[in-house]
C-alpha atoms as one frame of an Amber mdcrd trajectory, in Angstrom:
protein
 -13.590   5.088 -25.881 -12.632   8.645 -25.239  -9.280   9.845 -23.979 -10.973
  10.894 -20.719 -12.296   7.354 -20.254  -8.836   5.891 -20.860  -7.189   8.311
 -18.437  -9.727   7.464 -15.719  -9.178   3.735 -16.365  -5.408   4.247 -16.119
  -5.768   6.057 -12.785  -7.851   3.189 -11.361  -5.301   0.670 -12.658  -2.374
   2.569 -11.175  -4.057   3.000  -7.794  -5.070  -0.652  -7.575  -1.631  -1.917
  -8.596   0.167   0.479  -6.235  -2.004  -0.491  -3.259  -1.456  -4.182  -4.008
   2.298  -4.093  -4.646   3.206  -1.516  -1.960   5.675  -2.848   0.595   3.785
  -3.775   3.740   0.441  -4.055   1.970   1.732  -6.754  -0.390   2.316  -9.124
   2.545  -1.461  -9.549   2.820  -2.331  -9.433  -0.893  -1.771 -13.068  -1.882
  -2.543 -16.556  -0.666  -5.402 -18.145   1.203  -5.872 -15.266   3.636  -5.990
 -11.993   1.708  -6.661  -8.469   2.897  -6.139  -6.336  -0.194  -6.734  -2.721
   0.691  -6.983  -2.114  -3.069 -10.234  -4.105  -3.170 -11.995  -1.127  -1.572
 -11.494   0.643  -4.915 -13.973  -1.813  -6.441 -16.645   0.603  -5.172 -15.844
   2.869  -8.105 -17.107   0.160 -10.477 -20.609   0.917  -9.162 -20.374   4.439
 -10.609 -17.878   4.499 -13.457 -17.496   2.088 -16.397 -13.852   3.185 -16.684
 -13.318   1.583 -13.266 -14.385  -1.795 -14.660 -11.562  -1.703 -17.202  -9.044
   0.043 -14.941  -9.514  -2.230 -11.931  -9.227  -5.288 -14.175  -5.924  -4.021
 -15.554  -4.781  -2.983 -12.072  -5.471  -6.492 -10.786  -3.412  -8.013 -13.596
  -0.510  -5.685 -12.776  -0.877  -6.210  -9.025  -0.859  -9.969  -9.503   2.607
  -9.800 -11.049   3.795 -10.086  -7.435   1.768 -13.242  -6.788   3.419 -16.583
  -6.063   0.973 -17.988  -8.653   1.945 -15.234 -11.072   1.216 -16.549 -14.548
  -2.164 -18.015 -13.591  -3.087 -15.268 -11.123  -2.478 -12.495 -13.653  -5.029
 -13.958 -16.066  -7.530 -15.611 -13.725  -7.390 -12.872 -11.083  -8.026 -10.216
 -13.720 -10.936 -12.233 -15.133 -12.476 -12.534 -11.658 -12.107  -8.777 -11.159
 -13.710  -8.124 -14.541 -16.690 -10.319 -13.590 -17.048  -8.679 -10.161 -16.676
  -5.139 -11.452 -19.136  -5.692 -14.309 -21.713  -7.085 -11.868 -21.144  -4.124
  -9.571 -21.700  -1.696 -12.440 -24.964  -3.428 -13.364 -26.174  -3.375  -9.744
 -25.117   0.235  -9.267 -24.166   2.121  -6.117 -25.990  -0.080  -3.602 -24.533
  -1.849  -0.582 -25.507  -5.231  -2.068 -23.024  -4.610  -4.900 -20.191  -4.976
  -2.376 -21.037  -8.672  -2.096 -20.084  -9.346  -5.729 -16.275  -9.390  -5.251
 -16.738 -11.355  -2.030 -18.703 -14.101  -3.776 -16.796 -14.162  -7.071 -13.356
 -14.110  -5.440 -14.219 -16.520  -2.632 -15.127 -19.250  -5.117 -12.831 -18.244
  -7.994  -9.628 -17.597  -6.042 -10.288 -20.698  -3.936 -10.446 -22.800  -7.107
  -7.157 -21.319  -8.276  -5.521 -21.941  -4.883  -6.765 -25.537  -4.885  -5.555
 -26.243  -8.432  -2.223 -24.408  -8.325  -1.120 -24.632  -4.690  -3.097 -27.752
  -3.704  -4.813 -25.923  -0.830  -8.150 -27.235   0.453 -10.950 -25.714  -1.632
 -13.661 -25.121   0.987 -11.254 -23.749   3.579  -9.946 -21.377   0.909 -13.495
 -20.302   0.031 -14.033 -19.364   3.670 -10.702 -17.565   4.179 -10.729 -15.661
   0.892 -14.379 -14.742   1.452 -13.663 -13.449   4.962 -10.739 -11.338   3.739
 -12.810  -9.847   0.920 -15.791  -9.213   3.190 -13.681  -7.469   5.830 -12.155
  -5.086   3.283 -15.333  -4.432   1.299 -17.692  -4.032   4.237 -15.351  -1.723
   6.170 -13.174   0.372   3.834 -15.368  -0.302   0.800 -18.604   0.540   2.587
 -17.135   3.762   3.982 -15.919   4.723   0.503 -19.301   3.850  -1.050 -21.132
   6.065   1.427 -18.754   8.985   0.838 -18.909   8.694  -2.952 -22.701   8.318
  -2.936 -23.049  11.442  -0.808 -20.464  13.497  -2.715 -20.550  11.948  -6.196
 -20.346  15.336  -7.923 -16.906  15.872  -6.353 -15.768  12.682  -8.109 -17.445
  13.719 -11.363 -20.103  11.002 -11.253 -23.598  11.721 -12.502 -25.071   8.224
 -12.155 -28.118   8.508  -9.862 -28.156   6.648  -6.566 -31.108   4.298  -6.216
């Protein structure tokens, strides 16, 4: 890992954590119905391997504010790692935006059911809807901008 890679990862981590913990935004970041604005940053995992590491770390930091804190820090970060890695493999395609929706809908729902005793299938639906709304609005807009102007962001990965 180069110092440039680590700096980029740190920037992603800081942005994700700040957008999750920010007053006002944090009210919608936890629980069965989640609208994390920070999830739109997952788009960068399609282009930059540093985003995979940075967003995973940012999720762990952001989940320090979770009511399920000890479990959510570890499990939430693991779910982000899985989603971001899948997005990197898929690359900058719209279908990649479905990875966090699917992984978090089932993974976060399992955590909510086990820790908070919430109904699993209802949680799958609500978490999935929250993820889909963020990723297919803000995330899609960001994906289209970054794909069109990737040189501005310093990305050289070709768009398929």
